[in-house]
C-alpha positions as CSV (number, residue, x, y, z in Angstrom):
1,M,0.2,-0.1,-0.1
2,G,3.3,2.1,0.0
3,K,3.7,4.7,3.1
4,E,1.4,6.8,4.8
5,K,1.4,10.4,4.8
6,F,0.7,13.3,7.1
7,V,-0.5,16.5,6.1
8,S,-1.4,18.9,8.9
9,L,-3.4,22.9,8.1
10,N,-3.8,25.5,10.1
11,V,-6.7,27.6,9.1
12,K,-6.3,31.1,10.2
13,S,-9.3,33.4,10.0
14,H,-7.8,36.5,8.3
15,C,-5.1,37.0,6.4
16,S,-2.9,39.7,7.2
17,L,-1.9,43.2,4.8
18,L,0.3,42.6,2.2
19,D,2.8,45.4,1.7
20,T,2.7,47.6,-1.0
21,T,5.7,50.1,-1.7
22,R,4.7,52.0,-4.4
23,T,2.4,56.0,-3.3
24,R,-0.4,56.2,-6.1
25,Q,-0.9,59.6,-7.5
26,N,-4.3,61.3,-5.8
27,K,-5.4,63.5,-7.7
28,K,-8.2,65.9,-6.0
29,H,-11.6,65.1,-7.7
30,L,-15.0,66.3,-7.8
31,Y,-17.1,64.6,-6.6
32,T,-16.8,65.0,-3.2
33,R,-18.6,68.2,-2.6
34,F,-21.6,66.8,-4.6
35,I,-21.0,63.3,-2.7
36,A,-21.0,65.4,0.5
37,Q,-24.0,67.0,0.0
38,E,-26.4,64.6,-1.8
39,I,-25.7,62.1,1.9
40,F,-27.2,64.7,3.7
41,K,-30.5,65.5,1.1
42,N,-31.4,61.6,0.0
43,Y,-29.9,59.3,2.6
44,L,-30.3,60.9,6.1
45,F,-33.6,61.8,5.6
46,S,-35.3,59.4,3.2
47,I,-34.5,56.1,5.0
48,P,-35.9,54.7,8.4
49,Q,-33.6,55.6,11.4
50,Q,-32.7,52.2,11.2
51,L,-30.9,51.8,7.7
52,Q,-28.3,55.3,9.4
53,H,-25.6,52.9,9.9
54,L,-22.5,53.8,12.5
55,N,-20.0,53.4,9.7
56,L,-21.5,56.1,7.0
57,I,-21.8,58.7,10.2
58,S,-18.5,57.7,10.5
59,F,-17.3,58.5,7.1
60,L,-19.4,61.9,7.2
61,V,-17.8,62.8,10.5
62,L,-14.1,62.1,8.3
63,L,-15.3,63.9,5.1
64,L,-16.6,66.7,7.2
65,G,-13.5,67.0,9.2
66,R,-11.5,68.1,5.8
67,R,-14.3,70.7,4.9
68,A,-17.2,71.8,5.0
69,I,-20.2,71.1,3.2
70,T,-21.2,73.4,0.0
71,F,-24.6,72.6,-1.7
72,N,-23.0,73.6,-4.8
73,M,-23.9,70.6,-7.3
74,V,-21.1,69.1,-8.8
75,T,-21.8,67.0,-12.5
76,L,-21.3,63.9,-12.4
77,A,-19.8,63.7,-15.4
78,T,-16.4,65.1,-14.3
79,T,-13.0,63.3,-15.8
80,K,-11.6,61.0,-13.8
81,P,-7.9,62.3,-12.9
82,V,-6.3,61.4,-16.0
83,L,-3.3,59.2,-14.3
84,F,-6.4,56.6,-13.5
85,R,-7.3,57.0,-17.2
86,L,-3.6,56.3,-17.6
87,L,-3.2,53.4,-15.3
88,S,-6.1,51.4,-16.5
89,L,-5.4,51.6,-20.4
90,H,-1.7,50.6,-19.5
91,I,-3.0,47.2,-17.5
92,C,-5.7,46.6,-20.2
93,L,-3.3,47.2,-23.0
94,S,-0.2,44.8,-21.3
95,F,-3.5,42.1,-20.9
96,F,-4.5,42.0,-24.4
97,A,-1.2,42.0,-26.1
98,I,0.5,39.0,-24.3
99,H,-3.3,37.4,-23.6
100,N,-1.9,36.4,-19.5
101,L,-5.4,34.5,-18.2
102,A,-3.1,32.4,-15.8
103,E,-0.7,32.5,-13.6
104,D,-2.0,33.4,-10.5
105,N,-5.7,33.4,-8.5
106,M,-4.4,34.6,-5.4
107,T,-7.0,37.3,-3.8
108,V,-5.3,38.1,-0.7
109,F,-8.2,39.7,2.2
110,S,-9.6,39.1,5.7
111,T,-13.6,38.5,5.7
112,S,-15.7,40.9,7.2
113,S,-17.1,40.2,10.8
114,L,-20.9,40.0,10.1
115,E,-22.1,37.8,13.4
116,E,-24.2,35.5,10.4
117,Q,-20.5,35.1,7.7
118,S,-19.1,31.8,8.0
119,F,-15.5,31.2,7.2
120,H,-14.8,29.1,4.2
121,Q,-11.3,27.4,4.6
122,N,-9.8,25.4,1.4
123,S,-6.9,23.5,2.7
124,S,-4.7,23.5,-0.5
125,S,-3.1,26.9,0.6
126,S,-1.3,25.2,3.2
127,S,-1.3,21.9,2.8
128,T,2.0,20.0,3.0
129,T,1.5,17.3,-0.2
130,T,3.7,15.0,-1.8
131,T,3.3,14.0,-5.5
132,Y,1.9,11.0,-6.7
133,D,0.7,9.6,-10.3
134,G,-3.0,9.4,-9.5
135,N,-4.0,7.0,-11.4
136,F,-6.9,4.8,-11.2
137,D,-6.6,0.9,-10.4
138,N,-9.2,-0.2,-13.4
139,P,-7.6,0.8,-16.6
140,G,-9.9,0.7,-19.9
141,T,-10.0,2.4,-23.4
142,I,-11.9,5.9,-23.3
143,S,-15.9,5.7,-25.5
144,T,-15.4,8.0,-28.2
145,A,-17.9,11.0,-28.2
146,Q,-19.4,12.7,-30.7
147,V,-16.9,15.4,-31.9
148,S,-16.3,18.1,-34.2
149,K,-17.3,18.1,-37.5
150,N,-13.2,19.2,-38.0
151,K,-12.5,16.7,-35.7
152,N,-11.3,19.0,-33.3
153,W,-12.1,19.4,-29.7
154,C,-11.4,22.3,-27.4
155,G,-9.7,23.9,-30.1
156,K,-7.0,21.2,-30.6
157,P,-7.1,17.8,-33.2
158,Y,-8.6,14.6,-31.9
159,D,-6.1,12.6,-33.5
160,G,-2.8,12.2,-34.6
161,S,-3.4,13.1,-38.5
162,F,-4.2,16.7,-37.9
163,R,-2.1,20.1,-37.1
164,P,-2.4,21.7,-33.9
165,N,-4.9,24.4,-33.3
166,N,-3.2,26.7,-30.7
167,D,-6.6,29.3,-30.4
168,G,-7.4,30.7,-27.6
169,A,-5.0,29.1,-25.8
170,V,-3.2,30.7,-22.4
171,S,0.6,32.6,-22.7
172,S,2.0,33.3,-19.4
173,S,3.3,36.5,-19.0
174,A,4.5,39.1,-16.0
175,L,1.6,40.0,-13.4
176,P,2.1,43.0,-11.0
177,S,4.9,43.2,-8.3
178,R,2.4,44.5,-6.2
179,P,-1.2,43.8,-5.0
180,L,-4.1,45.7,-6.8
181,L,-6.8,47.3,-4.9
182,N,-9.9,45.3,-6.6
183,L,-13.2,47.3,-6.0
184,Q,-16.0,44.7,-6.5
185,C,-19.8,46.2,-5.6
186,T,-22.5,43.5,-6.0
187,P,-26.0,42.8,-5.9
188,K,-26.4,40.3,-2.5
189,L,-29.6,38.8,-4.1
190,N,-30.0,38.8,-8.0
191,P,-32.6,39.8,-9.0
192,Y,-34.6,41.8,-6.4
193,M,-38.3,41.6,-6.9
194,E,-41.2,44.2,-6.9
195,T,-43.1,42.0,-3.6
196,D,-39.4,42.1,-1.9
197,D,-39.5,43.7,1.6
198,P,-38.0,47.7,0.0
199,E,-35.8,47.8,3.4
200,I,-33.5,44.2,3.1
201,S,-31.4,45.0,-0.1
202,S,-27.6,45.9,-0.3
203,L,-24.9,45.7,-2.4
204,I,-22.1,43.8,-1.4
205,V,-18.9,45.8,-1.1
206,D,-15.5,43.3,-1.9
207,A,-12.2,45.8,-1.3
208,G,-9.7,42.8,-1.5
209,L,-6.1,42.8,-3.0
210,T,-5.5,41.5,-6.6
211,Y,-2.2,39.9,-8.3
212,Y,-4.0,39.9,-11.3
213,P,-4.2,42.5,-14.2
214,V,-7.7,42.9,-14.0
215,E,-9.0,46.1,-15.5
216,G,-10.1,48.7,-12.9
217,A,-7.5,47.3,-10.2
218,I,-5.4,49.9,-9.1
219,E,-2.0,50.4,-6.9
220,I,-2.0,52.3,-3.5
221,S,-0.1,53.2,-0.7
222,E,0.8,50.8,2.0
223,K,-0.8,53.6,3.6
224,I,-4.2,53.4,3.7
225,T,-6.0,51.1,5.8
226,Q,-9.6,52.4,5.3
227,L,-11.9,53.5,2.2
228,Q,-14.8,55.7,2.3
229,I,-17.1,54.3,-0.2
230,V,-19.7,56.1,-2.0
231,I,-22.2,53.7,-3.8
232,I,-24.3,56.3,-6.3
233,N,-28.0,55.9,-9.0
234,T,-26.8,56.9,-11.8
235,N,-30.8,57.7,-12.8
236,T,-31.3,60.3,-10.4
237,S,-27.7,61.2,-10.1
238,Q,-28.0,60.4,-5.9
239,A,-25.8,58.8,-3.4
240,I,-28.1,56.0,-1.8
241,T,-26.0,54.4,0.4
242,A,-22.2,55.2,2.0
243,G,-20.1,54.2,4.4
244,I,-16.4,52.9,5.4
245,V,-14.4,49.3,4.7
246,T,-10.9,48.8,5.4
247,V,-8.5,47.9,2.6
248,N,-7.8,44.2,1.5
249,T,-11.6,42.9,3.1
250,L,-14.6,40.7,1.3
251,G,-18.1,40.8,2.3
252,N,-19.1,44.3,3.6
253,R,-22.7,44.9,3.4
254,F,-24.1,48.4,2.1
255,Q,-28.2,48.9,2.6
256,F,-30.4,50.9,1.0
257,P,-33.9,51.0,0.4
258,L,-35.0,49.3,-3.1
259,T,-37.2,52.6,-3.3
260,T,-34.5,54.4,-4.1
261,L,-33.4,53.2,-7.4
262,G,-37.1,53.8,-9.0
263,K,-40.4,51.4,-10.1
264,P,-40.0,48.0,-10.7
265,S,-38.6,47.4,-14.0
266,T,-37.2,44.5,-16.9
267,D,-34.6,47.1,-17.6
268,S,-31.8,47.2,-15.3
269,Y,-31.2,49.6,-12.6
270,Q,-27.1,51.5,-12.7
271,V,-25.2,52.8,-9.9
272,I,-21.3,53.3,-9.5
273,C,-19.5,52.0,-6.3
274,Q,-17.0,55.1,-5.6
275,A,-14.1,54.4,-3.4
276,Y,-12.3,57.2,-1.3
277,S,-9.5,57.9,0.7
278,N,-9.4,60.7,2.7
279,D,-12.1,62.7,0.4
280,E,-9.1,61.6,-2.8
281,Y,-10.8,59.4,-5.4
282,L,-9.4,56.1,-5.7
283,A,-11.5,54.0,-7.7
284,E,-14.8,53.0,-9.4
285,R,-17.3,50.4,-10.1
286,P,-20.2,50.3,-12.6
287,V,-22.7,48.1,-11.1
288,S,-25.9,46.7,-12.6
289,V,-28.9,46.4,-10.3
290,Q,-32.1,44.0,-11.1
291,Y,-35.5,45.0,-9.7
292,L,-38.6,43.1,-11.4
293,P,-42.2,43.2,-11.3
294,D,-44.0,40.9,-9.7
295,P,-44.4,37.7,-11.8
296,R,-47.5,37.2,-11.5
297,R,-48.2,40.0,-13.5
298,K,-46.8,37.9,-16.3
299,G,-48.2,35.2,-15.6
300,M,-45.1,32.9,-13.9
301,T,-44.5,32.2,-10.9
302,E,-42.0,33.1,-7.9
303,A,-38.1,33.9,-9.0
304,V,-35.5,32.3,-8.2
305,R,-32.6,34.3,-7.1
306,I,-28.6,34.0,-7.3
307,E,-27.5,35.0,-3.2
308,S,-23.6,36.4,-4.3
309,E,-22.9,36.2,-0.7
310,S,-22.8,32.4,-0.7
311,G,-23.4,31.7,-5.0
312,T,-26.2,29.4,-4.1
313,L,-29.6,29.3,-5.3
314,M,-32.8,31.1,-4.0
315,V,-35.7,29.4,-4.1
316,T,-39.4,30.4,-2.7
317,N,-40.9,27.6,-0.3
318,D,-44.8,26.8,0.8
319,K,-44.6,29.8,3.3
320,G,-43.5,32.2,0.7
321,A,-39.7,32.5,2.3
322,L,-36.6,32.4,0.1
323,Q,-34.7,29.3,1.4
324,T,-31.2,27.7,0.3
325,L,-31.4,24.8,-2.6
326,I,-27.9,23.2,-3.8
327,P,-29.5,21.1,-7.3
328,F,-28.9,17.6,-6.9
329,G,-29.4,15.4,-9.8
330,F,-29.9,13.7,-13.2
331,A,-30.6,14.6,-17.0
332,V,-32.8,13.1,-18.9
333,D,-33.5,12.6,-22.6
334,Y,-36.7,14.4,-22.6
335,S,-37.1,14.2,-26.9
336,K,-38.8,11.7,-27.0
337,S,-42.7,10.8,-25.9
338,Y,-43.0,9.3,-22.6
339,S,-46.4,8.1,-22.2
340,S,-47.9,8.0,-18.4
341,S,-46.4,5.1,-16.9
342,E,-43.0,6.0,-18.3
343,S,-43.2,9.1,-17.0
344,T,-44.4,7.5,-13.5
345,K,-41.3,5.5,-13.0
346,L,-39.2,8.1,-14.4
347,I,-40.2,10.1,-11.1
348,H,-40.3,7.2,-9.0
349,S,-36.8,6.7,-9.3
350,L,-36.0,10.0,-8.9
351,E,-37.6,9.8,-6.0
352,E,-35.6,6.4,-5.3
353,L,-32.3,8.6,-5.8
354,N,-33.3,11.2,-2.9
355,V,-32.6,14.0,-6.2
356,N,-34.3,16.9,-6.2
357,T,-33.6,18.0,-9.8
358,V,-33.5,17.0,-12.6
359,Q,-32.4,18.3,-16.5
360,L,-35.0,18.1,-18.5
361,I,-33.5,17.6,-21.9
362,L,-35.8,18.7,-25.0
363,G,-36.1,17.4,-28.7
364,P,-35.1,20.0,-31.8
365,Q,-39.2,20.4,-31.9
366,G,-39.1,21.5,-27.8
367,A,-42.1,20.3,-25.9
368,T,-43.8,18.9,-28.9
369,D,-46.8,17.8,-26.8
370,K,-47.6,20.9,-24.3
371,S,-50.1,19.6,-22.2
372,Q,-48.3,16.0,-21.8
373,T,-44.8,18.7,-21.1
374,T,-47.1,20.4,-18.6
375,E,-48.8,17.4,-16.8
376,F,-44.9,16.2,-16.3
377,L,-43.5,19.1,-15.4
378,R,-46.7,19.2,-13.0
379,E,-45.9,15.7,-11.5
380,L,-42.1,16.2,-10.8
381,G,-43.4,19.6,-8.9
382,K,-45.7,17.4,-6.9
383,A,-43.1,15.1,-6.2
384,G,-40.3,18.2,-4.7
385,I,-38.5,17.6,-7.7
386,W,-37.2,21.1,-9.5
387,I,-36.2,21.6,-13.2
388,Q,-33.1,22.9,-15.5
389,Y,-34.9,23.7,-18.4
390,D,-32.3,22.6,-20.3
391,M,-33.3,23.9,-24.7
392,R,-29.7,23.2,-26.3
393,N,-31.3,21.0,-29.2
394,V,-34.2,23.6,-29.3
395,K,-34.5,25.0,-33.0
396,K,-33.5,29.4,-32.3
397,E,-37.7,30.3,-33.6
398,L,-39.3,27.6,-30.5
399,V,-37.1,28.7,-27.9
400,A,-39.7,31.3,-26.8
401,S,-42.8,29.9,-27.2
402,N,-40.8,27.0,-24.6
403,I,-39.8,29.2,-22.5
404,D,-43.5,30.7,-22.1
405,L,-44.1,27.2,-21.2
406,A,-41.5,27.0,-18.7
407,R,-41.6,30.0,-16.5
408,K,-46.0,29.0,-15.7
409,H,-44.3,26.5,-13.5
410,P,-42.9,26.5,-9.8
411,N,-40.5,24.2,-10.0
412,V,-38.9,25.7,-12.8
413,L,-34.8,26.5,-11.3
414,L,-33.1,27.2,-14.7
415,Y,-32.2,27.6,-17.9
416,H,-29.3,25.2,-19.4
417,T,-28.9,26.8,-23.0
418,A,-25.3,24.7,-24.7
419,M,-23.6,21.6,-24.2
420,E,-20.3,21.5,-24.4
421,P,-19.9,24.4,-27.4
422,D,-16.3,25.5,-26.5
423,G,-15.4,21.5,-27.6
424,L,-17.4,20.9,-30.6
425,G,-16.4,24.5,-31.4
426,I,-20.2,25.5,-32.0
427,E,-19.8,29.8,-33.3
428,V,-19.0,32.0,-30.2
429,G,-21.8,34.6,-31.3
430,S,-24.3,32.4,-31.6
431,V,-24.1,30.7,-27.5
432,H,-24.3,34.2,-26.3
433,E,-27.2,35.0,-28.5
434,T,-29.0,32.3,-27.0
435,S,-28.4,33.3,-23.1
436,L,-29.0,36.7,-23.7
437,S,-32.8,35.9,-25.5
438,V,-33.8,33.3,-22.9
439,K,-32.8,36.2,-20.4
440,N,-34.4,39.2,-22.0
441,K,-37.5,36.3,-22.5
442,D,-37.4,35.6,-19.3
443,P,-35.3,37.3,-16.7
444,Y,-36.3,35.5,-13.2
445,H,-34.5,32.6,-13.8
446,P,-31.0,31.8,-14.0
447,V,-29.2,30.8,-17.6
448,S,-26.3,28.5,-17.5
449,L,-24.2,25.9,-19.9
450,T,-22.0,23.3,-20.0
451,L,-18.3,23.6,-20.8
452,S,-15.8,20.0,-21.5
453,C,-13.1,22.0,-21.7
454,E,-10.2,23.7,-18.9
455,D,-10.0,26.9,-21.4
456,Y,-10.8,27.0,-24.3
457,Q,-12.6,31.3,-25.3
458,F,-14.1,30.4,-21.6
459,S,-14.7,34.3,-21.1
460,N,-16.6,34.3,-24.9
461,Y,-18.7,30.9,-24.0
462,T,-19.8,32.1,-20.4
463,S,-20.6,35.7,-21.7
464,G,-24.5,36.2,-20.8
465,N,-24.7,33.0,-17.9
466,D,-25.3,32.8,-14.7
467,I,-24.1,29.1,-13.7
468,V,-20.9,26.5,-15.0
469,L,-21.4,23.5,-15.5
470,T,-18.0,22.0,-16.4
471,N,-17.5,17.3,-16.9
472,P,-14.6,16.3,-16.6
473,F,-15.0,12.7,-16.4
474,V,-11.7,11.4,-15.2
475,I,-12.3,7.6,-15.0
476,G,-10.5,6.1,-17.7
477,A,-9.3,9.2,-19.0
478,N,-5.6,8.6,-18.8
479,Q,-6.7,5.7,-21.2
480,R,-5.2,6.3,-24.9
481,S,-7.8,8.0,-27.4
482,S,-9.2,6.3,-30.2
483,G,-7.6,8.5,-31.9
484,G,-4.3,7.0,-31.6
485,V,-2.8,9.7,-29.1
486,A,-2.2,9.9,-25.5
487,T,-4.5,11.7,-23.3
488,S,-6.1,14.9,-23.8
489,N,-3.1,17.8,-23.7
490,A,-1.9,21.0,-24.6
491,I,-2.2,20.0,-28.0
492,Y,-4.3,16.6,-28.6
493,G,-8.1,17.2,-27.5
494,S,-10.6,14.7,-25.4
495,S,-14.0,14.8,-25.5
496,T,-13.9,13.3,-22.1
497,C,-11.4,14.8,-20.2
498,D,-9.6,18.0,-21.7
499,N,-6.2,18.4,-20.5
500,C,-6.4,15.4,-17.8
501,K,-4.0,12.9,-16.7
502,G,-6.5,10.4,-15.3
503,S,-6.4,11.3,-11.5
504,F,-9.0,13.1,-9.7
505,L,-6.4,16.0,-9.0
506,D,-8.0,16.8,-12.5
507,L,-11.4,17.6,-10.9
508,V,-9.2,20.0,-8.5
509,N,-7.5,21.3,-11.7
510,R,-10.7,22.6,-13.4
511,I,-12.4,24.3,-10.8
512,R,-9.2,26.0,-9.5
513,I,-8.9,27.5,-13.3
514,F,-12.5,27.8,-13.5
515,R,-12.1,29.9,-10.6
516,D,-8.4,32.2,-11.9
517,R,-10.7,33.0,-15.0
518,R,-13.5,34.2,-13.4
519,H,-11.9,36.9,-10.6
520,L,-10.0,37.3,-14.2
521,L,-13.7,38.4,-15.2
522,Q,-14.5,40.2,-11.7
523,K,-17.3,37.9,-11.9
524,D,-16.1,36.6,-8.3
525,R,-19.8,36.7,-7.1
526,T,-21.9,36.4,-10.5
527,M,-20.5,33.6,-12.2
528,Q,-21.3,30.3,-9.9
529,F,-20.0,26.7,-10.3
530,W,-21.4,23.2,-10.4
531,G,-20.2,20.0,-11.5
532,V,-20.7,17.0,-13.3
533,P,-19.5,13.5,-11.1
534,Q,-18.8,10.9,-13.5
535,A,-22.4,8.2,-13.0
536,A,-22.3,7.3,-17.0
537,S,-22.7,3.3,-17.7
538,G,-22.6,2.3,-21.3
539,N,-20.3,-1.1,-22.6
540,D,-16.8,0.4,-20.9
541,K,-17.4,-0.5,-17.7
542,N,-14.1,0.7,-16.8
543,Q,-15.7,4.5,-16.9
544,V,-18.3,3.7,-14.3
545,P,-17.6,4.8,-10.9
546,T,-18.0,2.3,-7.7
547,G,-20.0,4.5,-5.2
548,E,-17.1,5.4,-3.2
549,Q,-16.0,7.0,-6.5
550,F,-18.6,8.8,-7.0
551,L,-19.1,10.2,-3.1
552,L,-15.4,11.6,-4.0
553,M,-16.4,13.3,-7.1
554,C,-19.2,15.1,-4.9
555,T,-17.0,16.1,-2.3
556,I,-14.3,17.2,-4.4
557,Y,-16.7,19.2,-5.8
558,I,-17.9,20.6,-3.4
559,I,-15.0,21.4,-1.2
560,E,-13.2,23.2,-4.3
561,G,-16.2,25.4,-4.6
562,A,-19.3,24.1,-6.6
563,V,-22.8,25.3,-5.1
564,G,-24.4,22.4,-7.4
565,L,-24.6,19.1,-8.6
566,M,-25.6,17.3,-11.6
567,T,-25.0,14.1,-13.2
568,W,-25.8,11.5,-16.5
569,N,-26.6,8.2,-16.6
570,E,-28.8,7.4,-19.7
571,K,-30.4,4.3,-18.8
572,M,-30.9,5.4,-15.0
573,N,-29.2,2.0,-14.3
574,F,-27.3,2.0,-11.2
575,S,-25.0,-1.0,-9.6
576,P,-26.2,-1.5,-6.0
577,D,-23.4,0.1,-5.0
578,L,-23.3,3.5,-7.0
579,K,-27.1,3.9,-6.2
580,K,-26.3,3.9,-2.6
581,A,-23.9,6.7,-2.9
582,I,-26.3,8.8,-5.2
583,Q,-28.6,8.0,-2.4
584,T,-26.6,8.8,0.6
585,M,-25.7,12.3,-1.0
586,G,-28.9,13.1,-1.5
587,T,-29.7,12.7,2.0
588,S,-26.6,14.2,3.5
589,L,-27.4,18.0,0.8
590,P,-29.3,19.4,2.6
591,Q,-27.4,19.6,6.0
592,I,-24.5,20.1,3.9
593,G,-26.2,23.0,2.4
594,R,-27.2,24.5,5.7
595,Y,-23.6,25.2,5.6
596,L,-23.0,26.4,2.6
597,E,-25.7,29.2,1.9
598,R,-23.6,30.8,4.2
599,P,-21.8,34.0,3.1
600,Q,-18.4,32.5,2.0
601,S,-14.8,33.7,1.5
602,F,-11.7,31.4,0.1
603,L,-8.6,32.3,1.6
604,P,-6.5,33.1,-1.1
605,L,-4.5,30.2,-3.5
606,P,-1.2,29.3,-4.3
607,P,-1.0,30.5,-7.6
608,V,-2.4,28.1,-11.4
609,K,0.8,27.4,-12.7
610,S,1.1,24.4,-12.9
611,Y,-0.8,20.7,-12.6
612,P,-1.7,20.7,-8.6
613,N,-0.2,18.0,-6.5
614,D,-2.6,18.4,-3.7
615,T,-2.7,14.9,-2.0
616,F,-5.6,16.1,0.4
617,I,-7.8,19.0,0.8
618,A,-10.3,20.1,3.0
619,N,-13.1,22.9,3.8
620,L,-14.2,24.2,6.6
621,W,-17.7,26.1,7.4
622,L,-18.4,28.0,10.6
623,N,-22.2,28.3,11.3
624,Q,-21.7,31.3,13.5
625,A,-26.1,31.1,13.5
626,D,-26.2,27.8,15.1
627,Q,-22.7,28.0,16.5
628,T,-21.7,24.6,14.5
629,I,-19.0,23.3,12.1
630,L,-18.7,21.5,9.0
631,V,-15.6,19.3,7.8
632,M,-15.1,18.4,4.9
633,V,-12.0,16.6,3.5
634,A,-10.6,13.8,0.8
635,N,-7.4,12.3,0.1
636,L,-6.5,12.0,-3.6
637,A,-3.6,10.0,-3.2
638,P,-3.2,5.9,-3.3
639,N,-1.7,5.9,0.0
640,K,-3.6,6.4,3.3
641,V,-2.8,9.2,5.0
642,S,-2.8,11.3,8.3
643,W,-5.0,14.1,8.5
644,E,-4.7,17.4,10.6
645,V,-6.9,20.1,11.0
646,H,-6.6,23.5,13.2
647,P,-9.6,25.4,12.3
648,P,-9.8,29.3,13.8
649,A,-11.2,30.2,16.9
650,F,-14.7,29.7,17.3
651,K,-17.0,30.1,20.4
652,F,-19.3,27.1,20.2
653,N,-22.5,27.8,23.1
654,S,-21.3,25.6,26.1
655,T,-17.9,24.6,27.2
656,T,-18.3,20.8,27.5
657,Q,-16.9,18.6,25.8
658,L,-17.1,18.7,21.3
659,Q,-18.3,16.0,19.1
660,T,-18.7,15.0,15.8
661,S,-21.9,14.2,13.9
662,W,-21.6,12.8,10.7
663,L,-22.8,12.8,7.4
664,Y,-20.8,10.2,5.3
665,V,-17.4,8.5,5.6
666,S,-15.6,6.3,3.7
667,E,-15.4,2.4,4.3
668,N,-12.2,1.8,7.1
669,S,-11.6,5.4,7.8
670,Q,-11.9,7.2,11.3
671,H,-13.7,9.5,12.4
672,P,-11.2,12.8,13.4
673,K,-11.0,13.4,16.5
674,I,-10.9,16.8,19.0
675,V,-8.6,18.2,21.3
676,Q,-10.4,21.0,22.5
677,K,-8.4,24.1,25.0
678,Q,-10.7,27.3,25.1
679,D,-12.1,28.2,21.7
680,K,-9.3,26.0,19.8
681,F,-9.5,22.7,19.1
682,S,-7.9,21.0,16.2
683,L,-9.2,17.7,14.7
684,S,-7.2,14.3,13.1
685,G,-7.6,11.3,11.7
686,K,-6.6,8.9,9.0
687,L,-8.7,8.4,6.0
688,N,-7.8,5.4,3.6
689,G,-6.8,5.5,-0.4
690,Y,-8.9,8.0,-2.1
691,G,-11.1,7.8,1.8
692,F,-13.4,10.9,2.3
693,G,-15.1,11.8,4.8
694,A,-17.8,15.0,6.2
695,W,-18.5,16.0,9.2
696,I,-20.8,18.4,12.0
697,I,-18.8,19.5,14.8
698,Q,-20.6,20.7,17.4
699,D,-21.6,20.7,21.7
700,K,-22.2,17.3,22.9
701,L,-25.0,18.5,25.0
702,A,-26.6,19.4,21.6
703,L,-26.7,15.9,20.4
704,D,-28.8,13.4,20.8
705,I,-26.4,10.4,20.4
706,S,-24.8,8.1,22.6
707,E,-21.6,8.1,23.6
708,G,-18.3,6.8,21.5
709,T,-20.1,6.5,18.3
710,P,-18.3,3.5,16.7
711,P,-16.2,4.3,13.3
712,L,-17.7,3.8,10.4
713,N,-17.5,1.0,7.6
714,Q,-20.1,2.5,5.1
715,W,-21.9,5.9,3.6
716,T,-24.9,5.1,5.8
717,T,-26.0,8.4,6.8
718,Q,-26.9,10.2,10.1
C-alpha cells in the first residue's frame, strides 16, 4: 500500500495585509462636495432610522473634518484623473497584448466580521503534500463521444492526423509585482423583486487585493488602510448609501432601500460604486441591479434568485420565504415521447435516488406535446423535484414558446442553453445570443451552460450565463484515445476529459482554473460553478465509477466551491454500490446546504501555474447561527493519510466537550478526534487511499447520540 503520509493544515480566519511600496499619485476629485450634499439630502433624510449605519456617520465625520459642506451641485460626468485613465489603459493593453489569463489566482483579503458569516477554508493554500501518479486502478479505453465536424475538440485536433490549433490557448506573462486594489460591488440578491421588503436590499462591497491584471484594479499606498465608499444611482445622480470599509476585506454589506432605485422594471438599474481615501478619488465600479416587477403580472410564478454572498440558489418555499437549494440530480432525455406509466416510473426512480433536480433535455422541436409536458412538469413538482429546463437542441425559432411554457411552473429552477459548445467549436456569437434571448424573455430565472474544455475561449462562451457546469470525466481518462494519441494535453483534444491525467486531481485543477478565469473577469460573485460527477453506464465498464469514487468526486467539487451537482446516466441504471452512494449524497446535501448558504470567502489559493499536487484537500464552514462547523476532507492519493486541521478560534454555545456528528465517510476511515483548549481546537484522523468524509462539529449536549459513536465502514448517513 505504500508509506502513510501526514498532512497538517493551519487555518486562519484573517490574512495579513500584503505590503505595497509604491504610492499612487491621487488627484483631488470634484465628486466630494456632491457626495456630501447628496448624502445629507437623499440618504439621511429619506430612509428609516435603522438603516443609518454607524459606518456612514463615521464617513461623514471624516469627510466633514476636512472641509465644510457646500451645496453647489457638481456634475457626475466629471472626468476621472488622467493618471487613473493611463494606468487602467496600461494594465488593459498589457493584458490583451500577452493574453495572460492564468498565472495567479491569489486574491488576498480578510473576511468582514458579520455575525452570521461562516468561514470557508480551502486547505490547498497551506497543505504539505507529496506528488503521486494518481492513476485509477482499473484501466480501460475511453469511449468516443461526438466530436466536431473538423475533428477538433477544444480547438485542438482529436487525433494525430491533424495539425494543432492553438486558438484560444493561454500564454504566460508577467503579473503585477505589487498587489492591486480590486474594488467590486455586487447586489446581495439577483434579482430583487417588487414583492420584496424594500428594506432588505443591500450591495456587497469587496475591497480585496489581487495580483491579477484586473481591468480597473489600482495600486494604492500601503498607508491607505480604509476606504470611504459611496454608491450612486446614475438615473437620479443621488447617493443611495455610503460607508467605510477596511482595505483587503470582502463581504462588506451596504443596505439601501429598493425604492431609491426607482420603480420595478425589466431594465436593470445602473449604479456606481466609488472609493475614496481622505476625500481623494481612487476607483469606481459600475453595477447593474435588477429590480423586477411582480412576475405574477406576467403569468409567471416566483423568481429564482442567486445569493451573491454564498453563490447558492434561493427558491420560495410553501410559506413564501426564501430558502437555499443545492441542486443535485440527473439529466433526462425528453426528446422522445413518454407514456404516462413511463413518466411515473421515471419520477419514482428520481425520488428513490433522493435527488432534488432533473435536467430535462428537450428535442429540436421542444415540447411537442405541450399538454403532456405540462402534466409531466406538474408531477415533478408534486414530487418535490426542480427542473433545469434544457433547450440545447431546441430550434432557435421555438425557444420563445418553450420559455412561455416553462416559466409558468413554480418548480422550473433555471434554463440550460448549451452543452459543450467550447469542445464542439460552436460559434461563440450564437451561444451568447441564445443566452441573452433566454434572459430577455425570462429575467426571473438563471441561465446556465456546460463547458467541456479546461480553458478554451472561456470568457466568450460563459458571457451572459449565471451558472457554468464542468464535466471532466476522469475515470478512464488516463488511457489512450480512439484517435491513437495520448490522452488530451496541450496539443491534442479529448471529448471526455480535456487536459486530464486520469486523476481525481483533474477535478481540483478544473475548478481552480475556472475560479481563476472568473476572478479575472471580475465575476467572483456573479458566476457560479456546478460539478458534474461521473455516473455514466455503457459498454465501457471501466468508465463507470464505484460508489466510493462517486462520493469522492462529489466531495471534491463541494470542497473546491461548487454549489450544485448534476450528472448523467442515460438508462438510469445503477449498480447497488453506485445507487447507494447517490442516495447518500442526496440525503446529506440538505444538511450540507445549511453551511453552503452562509456567506463564503475563499482564502487565497497558490498560483495556478501548473497541475496541482495536493494529496489531501479539506474545507470547513463555520455557522455562527447555530454554533456548529461543517468539515469535509478528501484524500486524493492511493495511500493512507493521517491528517490534522486547525480551525480558527470559534466560540460554541457551551464549554462542554465537542463531538462529531457524521454525514458520510469512506470505508475503513476514522472519525476525527477532537482536541479542545478553550475556544480553540484541532481535528485529526486517518483516511484510506481515496478516502473522504463529512462531519458536523458541535456541542456534545446538542447531539442526540450515544457516547462513543463507533467508526463507520459504510456511507449510511446519520
